[in-house]
N, C-alpha and C positions, 0 to 999 in steps of 0.2 A: 319467598318460598321455600316451602321446603318439600318433594314429590318426590315418589316411589312407585316402583313397577311394583302390584300387591296383589296377593287370590285371596280369593272368599269362597265360602261357601256356595253355593246356586251361581259363580259367575260363574262362566265358557272357557277360561283363561287368564291369564296376568291382567289390570285393569293398574291408568294413573292412580293417582291417589294421591291426596295435600296431606300428606303428618304435619298435623298440629300435638307438639303436644309428645305421649302418649298413646292416640287415635290417627285411624286416619278414617281421610272421609272421600267417597268414589267420583271424580271429577265426570261420568259418566253422567252421573243425578242429580249432575246439578242445574243441568238447562237442558234444551233440545241442541242436538250437533254441537254438543258438548263432547272435547279429545277426547277416545280413549288411550293414546299413546303418550308418554312423552314426543314422539315423531312429530304427530301433528300439532303437537301444540304450540313448539317451536314455531311451525312451519308456517301457526297460524302467527307469528310474529307477536307482538308489544297490545293490541290491541283484545288477543284472542286473554293474554298473562291476563294485561285489568279483570277483565270479563271476569275470568275462574275467581282471579281473585276477592271479587264484589262479592258474585257467588254466594263460596266459600263461609266470606265474613257475614250471610244474611241467615247460616242455619245451615244444617244438610246433614244424616246422621252420617254418626261418625260409630267408627269398630276397633274398638282396641288392639293396641298394637298385634299386643298377646293372639290374640286370632286372624291375626293373620298370615302369610308368611307370600314370603318376595321374591322376584323376580328377578334376572340382566336391573341394573339403573337403563341401559339399553337397549332395546332388541329388539333394531333394524338398523344402525348407523350408517349410512354411507359407504366408510372406511371408515378401520382401526387404524392406528398411526402410532406407530410408537418408540419412541424418545430413548436411545441410549447415552451411557458413560457420560449421563450430565449431572454426575454428578464426580466429585477428582475424588475425595474418601471411595468410590466403587469401585474406579475404573482403576484401583490404587493399590482395591485386593483381587480384583480380576487380572490382576496379570496386564492388564489392559491401554492402550496409550484414547483419552482424548482427541483426536482430531482437529483442525478448525474450524468446522463446519458440524452442526448437528447429524448422527450416525440415527437411519431415520429408518425402518422397518415396520412391515407390517406384518396387522393379527390376525386370520382366519376368524372367522364371527362362529361358528362352530366352539371356538372357545371363551367364549362369551356364557359367564354361568354366575350364578345367583346369593346371598347372603344365608349365609346356613346353606347351605349346597353340601352334599359332595361330590367332590371330584372322585376319581378313578382314575387305578391309570393302571397297564404291565408289565411289570417287574420285568420280566425280559424286553421290555423299550431302554428301563431308565430306574438304576438306586439312585438320584444324584440328579435331584428334584428341588428346589429351591424356590425361596418368599422373593419377590422384591415389593413391600411396597411404594407408591405411585398416586401421586395425586390428577384426576386428568378432566383435560379437562374438555367442554360441550361446545361447540360451535355455535352460532348461534344467523347470527346474518351472513352470507357470502363473506367470503375474505376472497380478496384478488393481490398483490399487488400491496401490499399492511405496510405500512409505514408502521417500527414497534410503538412509535406515539398512540396511534391508532386502533392497536394490536386489539386489545382487552375491550371494547366495544364493537368488538364482531364476538365472544364471547357470553355462553346462555347462563352456563351456570356451571359446578365444579363438581364433580365424583369423585370414588374412593374406589384406585384398580389393585389388586394384587397377581404383577406379572407373572410370575410363574413357571420358573424354567425349567426342562433335565438341558443341565450343564454339561453331559459326555457331549449329552448332540450337537448343539452346545458349538463346545473347540475340537470337534469334528466334519462341521459342515461349511460350508462358505459365507454361509446365510442363517439369517436369527430365527425366523419367520415360525417355521416348524415344532422347536423345540419350547418357543412357546403358543401353540397355538394345539397343542393338546386337546380332546376333547374336556373343555373347563378347568380348561388353565389362565383363563381371564375372569374371573372374578370380575365386576362390580357393582357398589352400592355399597349400605343400599340405597341409599338416599344420591338425587344430586339438590345443592343447594343452587340459586337465579344467583347469581354475578352478582348481583347489589347485594348482598350476605355477604361477600370477603371482599374488602375493600379492599387485598391490595395478597395475589396469591405467592407473593417470597415472603409472609407472615406468618405461615401453617407450621403448627405442630407435626411429623409426617412422626409411628414408628412402630413395629412388629409386636407382637409379639407367640411366638412358639410353644406350644405346651407350658402356658404355665411363665416363661422364661423371655424377658424383653434382649431382643437385641437386637434390634435396634430402636433405635432416636435420635432427628435432627430434626431441621428445621426444611422450609422453602429454600431460605434465602438463601444454601448454600449450592442452590441450584450450578450450571457453568454459566447455561444463556438461560434467563427467566424466559414464563410463560411467553408474555410478548412476544420474548426476539422468536420464539421459537413460533409463530404464530406468523410476522413478518418473511421468515427463513422458509418454513413453508408455501407460505400463498406464491413466492416471485415464481414457482414454478408451477403449479395448480393452484383453480380454483378449491379449495375448503367448503365444502355444501355443506345445510344449519342439518347439526343433529352428527355429523363429522365430533366422531372422538380420538380426542390424544393424550396420550399416556406420556408421561411426560418424564421417566427415567427414577432413578432409587437412590436413597445415600447410601454409603456406607451401612458395615451391618451382615451383611450377604452368609448363610453356610457356607458356600463354599470357599471361600477367604479363612475361616476359622480352623483353630488346631486346640480340640481336632475339629474334622466338618462338623457340621449340621447342618441334617436333610431334611423334610417331610418324608415321613417313615409313616408303616398303616397306623390307621387310626391315629397320627396326629392332627390336632388342629390350633389351626394357624387363624392369629387377628392379622389385623393389618388396618389402619388407623389414621384421622388427621380432623383434628385438633375446630372443634365448627364445622365437621361438616359430616362422619361419623366414618363407625366403629366394621369393619366389613371382616365376618366368619368366614374360613373351609374349611368342614373332614374329606379329614387323605385314606385315600385306602388303598393300596397292592392288590392287584391282581395274576395270582403266582401260574 
């Protein structure tokens, strides 16, 4: 199944919707006590997901996607974990070494943003802001000391993430959270696709188009550490709670490494996408 958080006239804030083709069906209208947000659906486990699946098949008011606006694919994850240097080509182009263990950092919740939203930042803070298309993994069942061969059974679904990065700040500080956690620097969505529809997360086409120019064009099979290995590694030291979002790293093609360099400009439009999951667009404004 495919889900999204959408806003419609008459709704007070975003609501979880099932996406069927070019239409959205608001989940809370399906039955009494139905979940309003993705986090509530995940907390309800397989039984609640099956109930939603059955209810939507029985028919409900559907709204054309042209009538909705999107919110972030995840609204209140317990934590947003990001993996750096997980594609060899990206590590090389940034002049950074892929370590023997994953590079892990945390993204701040204020950075979450939605499909087709506008992200703004002051020119005084950075004029070297880059794009990074990434596969987002959403945990469904608590994961602690999980073996790689069992790790994917803990995944609830997948989404698209743009890990927007202020490169000048990244290279001037010893940690990476601040340079990637400006307001709106973590667009997600527009859709979350349940894990049963993605049989192999290492067989997905991932790409970026900036102002009409394709700048990233790769496959998730190029990850240094596949999704299962990342989940296993992270679960060794901490329990991964339901709703946790893991952004699994970006392939080669970053603007920082190009000659001349390519950065997000005032009024740029950048779309990052993963075939089978969705295309996520962000509009950029730089404030003087």
